[in-house]
C-alpha positions as YAML, in Angstrom:
chain: A
units: angstrom
residues:
- id: 1
  name: UNK
  ca: [153.89, 13.14, -89.11]
- id: 2
  name: UNK
  ca: [155.86, 12.45, -85.97]
- id: 3
  name: UNK
  ca: [155.12, 10.42, -82.89]
- id: 4
  name: UNK
  ca: [156.22, 11.82, -79.56]
- id: 5
  name: UNK
  ca: [155.68, 9.03, -77.05]
- id: 6
  name: UNK
  ca: [151.98, 8.23, -77.21]
- id: 7
  name: UNK
  ca: [151.17, 11.48, -79.02]
- id: 8
  name: UNK
  ca: [151.20, 12.45, -82.67]
- id: 9
  name: UNK
  ca: [151.78, 15.70, -84.56]
- id: 10
  name: UNK
  ca: [150.99, 16.25, -88.23]
- id: 11
  name: UNK
  ca: [152.57, 19.21, -90.04]
- id: 12
  name: UNK
  ca: [151.25, 20.48, -93.37]
- id: 13
  name: UNK
  ca: [153.45, 22.95, -95.25]
- id: 14
  name: UNK
  ca: [152.42, 24.93, -98.33]
- id: 15
  name: UNK
  ca: [154.90, 27.60, -99.52]
- id: 16
  name: UNK
  ca: [154.97, 29.82, -96.43]
- id: 17
  name: UNK
  ca: [151.91, 28.50, -94.58]
- id: 18
  name: UNK
  ca: [152.17, 25.79, -91.94]
- id: 19
  name: UNK
  ca: [149.44, 23.88, -90.13]
- id: 20
  name: UNK
  ca: [150.32, 21.85, -87.05]
- id: 21
  name: UNK
  ca: [147.74, 19.31, -85.89]
- id: 22
  name: UNK
  ca: [147.97, 16.92, -83.02]
- id: 23
  name: UNK
  ca: [146.20, 15.04, -80.30]
- id: 24
  name: UNK
  ca: [147.90, 16.85, -77.41]
- id: 25
  name: UNK
  ca: [148.19, 20.63, -77.10]
- id: 26
  name: UNK
  ca: [151.54, 20.56, -75.24]
- id: 27
  name: UNK
  ca: [153.18, 18.75, -78.19]
- id: 28
  name: UNK
  ca: [151.90, 21.41, -80.61]
- id: 29
  name: UNK
  ca: [153.07, 24.22, -78.32]
- id: 30
  name: UNK
  ca: [156.50, 22.59, -78.06]
- id: 31
  name: UNK
  ca: [156.71, 22.25, -81.86]
- id: 32
  name: UNK
  ca: [155.75, 25.92, -82.37]
- id: 33
  name: UNK
  ca: [158.37, 27.01, -79.80]
- id: 34
  name: UNK
  ca: [161.08, 24.98, -81.56]
- id: 35
  name: UNK
  ca: [160.06, 26.44, -84.93]
- id: 36
  name: UNK
  ca: [160.00, 29.99, -83.52]
- id: 37
  name: UNK
  ca: [163.50, 29.59, -82.12]
- id: 38
  name: UNK
  ca: [164.90, 29.06, -85.64]
- id: 39
  name: UNK
  ca: [162.54, 31.06, -87.90]
- id: 40
  name: UNK
  ca: [160.38, 34.16, -87.82]
- id: 41
  name: UNK
  ca: [156.88, 32.85, -87.16]
- id: 42
  name: UNK
  ca: [153.56, 34.68, -87.22]
- id: 43
  name: UNK
  ca: [151.06, 32.55, -85.27]
- id: 44
  name: UNK
  ca: [147.54, 33.32, -86.49]
- id: 45
  name: UNK
  ca: [145.89, 31.18, -83.79]
- id: 46
  name: UNK
  ca: [143.13, 28.73, -84.54]
- id: 47
  name: UNK
  ca: [142.91, 27.78, -88.22]
- id: 48
  name: UNK
  ca: [140.01, 29.49, -90.03]
- id: 49
  name: UNK
  ca: [141.18, 29.58, -93.70]
- id: 50
  name: UNK
  ca: [143.76, 27.52, -95.61]
- id: 51
  name: UNK
  ca: [144.35, 27.51, -99.38]
- id: 52
  name: UNK
  ca: [140.94, 29.09, -100.01]
- id: 53
  name: UNK
  ca: [139.10, 26.58, -97.83]
- id: 54
  name: UNK
  ca: [137.12, 27.65, -94.78]
- id: 55
  name: UNK
  ca: [137.83, 25.57, -91.68]
- id: 56
  name: UNK
  ca: [135.26, 25.49, -88.87]
- id: 57
  name: UNK
  ca: [135.72, 23.80, -85.53]
- id: 58
  name: UNK
  ca: [132.73, 22.33, -83.76]
- id: 59
  name: UNK
  ca: [132.50, 20.29, -80.59]
- id: 60
  name: UNK
  ca: [132.47, 17.01, -82.54]
- id: 61
  name: UNK
  ca: [134.26, 17.73, -85.80]
- id: 62
  name: UNK
  ca: [136.41, 19.89, -88.02]
- id: 63
  name: UNK
  ca: [134.46, 20.99, -91.09]
- id: 64
  name: UNK
  ca: [136.11, 22.14, -94.32]
- id: 65
  name: UNK
  ca: [134.26, 23.80, -97.19]
- id: 66
  name: UNK
  ca: [134.90, 25.86, -100.32]
- id: 67
  name: UNK
  ca: [131.71, 27.95, -100.20]
- id: 68
  name: UNK
  ca: [133.49, 31.28, -100.85]
- id: 69
  name: UNK
  ca: [135.44, 29.81, -103.78]
- id: 70
  name: UNK
  ca: [132.23, 28.47, -105.36]
- id: 71
  name: UNK
  ca: [130.45, 31.82, -104.84]
- id: 72
  name: UNK
  ca: [133.38, 33.66, -106.45]
- id: 73
  name: UNK
  ca: [133.26, 31.34, -109.50]
- id: 74
  name: UNK
  ca: [129.48, 31.81, -109.84]
- id: 75
  name: UNK
  ca: [129.85, 35.60, -109.73]
- id: 76
  name: UNK
  ca: [132.74, 35.55, -112.23]
- id: 77
  name: UNK
  ca: [130.52, 33.79, -114.78]
- id: 78
  name: UNK
  ca: [127.41, 35.89, -114.08]
- id: 79
  name: UNK
  ca: [125.61, 33.17, -112.16]
- id: 80
  name: UNK
  ca: [125.71, 34.74, -108.68]
- id: 81
  name: UNK
  ca: [121.93, 35.15, -108.51]
- id: 82
  name: UNK
  ca: [121.06, 31.62, -109.64]
- id: 83
  name: UNK
  ca: [118.84, 29.55, -107.36]
- id: 84
  name: UNK
  ca: [120.33, 26.40, -105.81]
- id: 85
  name: UNK
  ca: [118.99, 22.99, -106.79]
- id: 86
  name: UNK
  ca: [119.29, 19.86, -104.68]
- id: 87
  name: UNK
  ca: [121.71, 17.28, -106.02]
- id: 88
  name: UNK
  ca: [120.88, 13.63, -105.35]
- id: 89
  name: UNK
  ca: [123.55, 11.94, -103.27]
- id: 90
  name: UNK
  ca: [124.01, 8.85, -101.19]
- id: 91
  name: UNK
  ca: [123.22, 9.90, -97.62]
- id: 92
  name: UNK
  ca: [124.97, 7.11, -95.74]
- id: 93
  name: UNK
  ca: [127.97, 5.20, -96.92]
- id: 94
  name: UNK
  ca: [128.89, 1.88, -95.42]
- id: 95
  name: UNK
  ca: [132.12, -0.01, -95.73]
- id: 96
  name: UNK
  ca: [131.99, -3.34, -97.51]
...
């Protein structure tokens, strides 16, 4: 994490994959340009998958799920055709 004036950039590195997140597009573009000037970089654009997790961008949020991973596990153990069952969960959490 680095602050650039009033802006912030967060960089996540895993082996040879990098994610750059920030609150201002120009800071991210500047970071990518600096990185590209020193290393060979293949920019895949907007993040869709990372470490087996699907990443979806909506107007109000960034959603992350492991649906494909779970489906692969179910198929591996012969449970791909099983019917889903609701799991009770707390719907709204509040801070104490």
